[in-house]
N, C-alpha and C positions, 0 to 999 in steps of 0.2 A: 825295653822288650814289653814291648801291648801285651794286655791277657788278650785270652780269648772273647768275648763278648759275655758271653754267660761266667765267666770265674771274676766278673769287675766284682769288685765292691761294691754296693749298694748305698747309694748317700741316704745318712739317717731320715731326711725330711721324707726320703720314700718310703718310708715301713710305717710312717704314724696314722693310724686309721684315723678318717674321719669322724668328730664330735660327735656321740649321738643326738639325734633330735628329743629336745626337752619331753616328757611324758606329758601327753591328751589329757587330761583332766577329765574323769566318768562322768558322762552327765547324771544332773542330781534329776531325783526322781522326788516330787512331791509323795505327804503319804497318802495313800487312799482310804480316804476317810466319807462313809455311808450318812447321808442325809436321812435323819429320822423325820417325819415330818410330824410333827406335833402333834396332838391328841385333842383338838378344840370343842366337840360333843358334853355336852351340857351332863351333868350325870345326877341322881338321886336318890337319894338313901332314905326309904321306907319302914321310920320306925315304928312298927306294932308292939303288938300284945305280946308273943310269940316268937320275937325277933326281927332283925334288919336287913331289911328286903334293897339292893342295890339294880339302877337302871340307867342302863343310859340313851339317851334322845339322839332318834337320828333328824337332828335340827336342819341341814340341810333336803337330803330328799324329801322329807316331810315337816316344814314348816308350818302350816299353819294347824298339825296337831300337836306337835310339840313347842308352841309358843302354847297351846291354849294348856295342855297341861304344866307348860310353865309356871303360867298367871297366874291359876290354882296355887301350884307351891310360895312362889314369889310374897304371895300374899297372906299368905298361912292359911287358906282359905281349905288345903285338904287336912289342915289338924283334924282328927275328929271323924272326918272320910272312914269307911269300911269296907271290908272283906267280909262280902255277907252274903256267896253263891262259891259252891262248889260244885264240881259235873261227876262224878263217880260213879251216878246213874246211869250214866253215856258209856264206860267202859274204858278197855285202854287207849284208842286210838282218839276222843275227841275230848281230849282230859284240858282242864282250866281253872282259873277259880277269877272269878269278879268282884270290882269295887268299884266305890261311887259314894258323891254325897247319901246318905240314908238319915239327913236329920232337916234341919234347915234350908227351904227351896230359894230363902234370899242369899245362901251363900253361891250360888246359878249364875253364873255368866253366860252372854245369849251361844246360842246352837253355834255351830261351826260350819266350815265348807269340808266337804268327802273327800281326802284324798285317795284314790284309788291303788292299790297295789301295783295294775301295769300300768302306769303314770309315776308311781314312785322305784322301781324296782325291788322296791324290800316282799319279802314272805314269810306267810304265816307260819315260823318256824317252831321246835319248842323253845322257849324262850321268852319268846314274842311277846312283845309290849301294846297292843294292841285295844283301838276304840271301838268300845262297844256304842249301838246304833240300833237302832227301830229300821228307821227308812236314812238314804242319803242325804245329811244335810241335815241332821237331828239331834245328833251326840252332842253333852255337854261335859258332861262328869264323871261318866264310868267309859273303865277302859280294863280287861283279860289283861292279864300270865298265864300265854300257853305253857302245858305242861307235856305237850306231845306236838307232834307235827301235826295243824291240820288244815293241807293244801286243800280243803276245800272252803275255806274261808279268803281267798287268795280271790283276787275280782277275773271275771272272764267272760269280755262282750260276744264271744260268740256261743254261751247257755240265752236260753229267754229267759221272763222274768227281770228279779231285782239278784243283775251280775254284777254290783257291784263290789260285792265283797267286804270285806272290814277292813280297816284303815292302820296297817302298823307306822309306830312310830319309833323303834326303839327292840329293847329288851333288855330281859335282865341277865346280870353278868357278875351278883356277891346275892348271897343269900337263898338258893336251891331250895336249899335241906330247910328254910322256913317259907318258902313256897308251896314246901310240898308239907307239913307239918296244918299249912293252914287248910291244902285240898284234904286233907285228912283226920279235918276238926271234923266233930259231931258235927248233922244235922235236923231239921226238923220231919216229921214222917208227914205234915200236914200243909205245914207253910209254902208257899209257893203257890202261880196260876201257872194254870198249865205246861211245858217241857220245864218249866222250872219247878211244878211240887216235886219237894223230894229231893232238892237242892239248897234247902237254903240254911247256910250255917246257923246253928243257935245253940252260943252265944255267939254272934258276929266277932267279927275280927277289927280290933279297930288300930287306925296309920296314930299313933300319937303323936309323931310330929314326920315332916318333909318337908329336905332342906339338899338344896345344894351343895356336891362335895366337890376334892379336885377328882381328876379322875384316878382311880386305883393305880396301883404299882402293874396290879396280879387280875387287870380286868382283862374278863373274853373276850379274845376275837370276834366272836358270833356268826351266827349265822343269818339276819331277816337282811341284812348289806350281799347278794352276789356279786360275787367280784371285787370284795374290798370294801 
């Protein structure tokens, strides 16, 4: 007697489920690594009577001025230069210390071309390392370290007269306390001419050695180069 269709036994082969598909391996995602650009800018340690100041040079943005500074460092002609000026008498808005060759003029290299801030993109902010000059293109050895923002030192072609400003070529990245000690050092009440009277350090602070050093791990990012 034939069984109704719904009661017929199902052959074993019909009850087997299809073999599962092999697992699809998860895509391998490479680890995310951040590329850190090596800092190739030169660093120089100025060892003075009052301690060590470290500066970083913007040799890509201000190549002429930075190379001039390094030439004095690498030939050891900067050894014996003096910090000789503090502008405390100008008040809190225009604070700087000035250094340069105050001895043997035979150490001087020829004057260099002026690199204005409107061309280099650098700025005269607190900590800036700046070339001193009387007229554009007459700078040799003297430089400033700014201890306050002095925006009036930036070049401004829209102004009349000497509008070329002062060339920034680096900045202070270590030893700010030493720079402040120099700024606060005693000055002569009578030495100096014109606006520099009452700003001449007595005694002057000697740069005993000036040497290139590796980039310090804790070097400040700084402010002179806007946008990095």
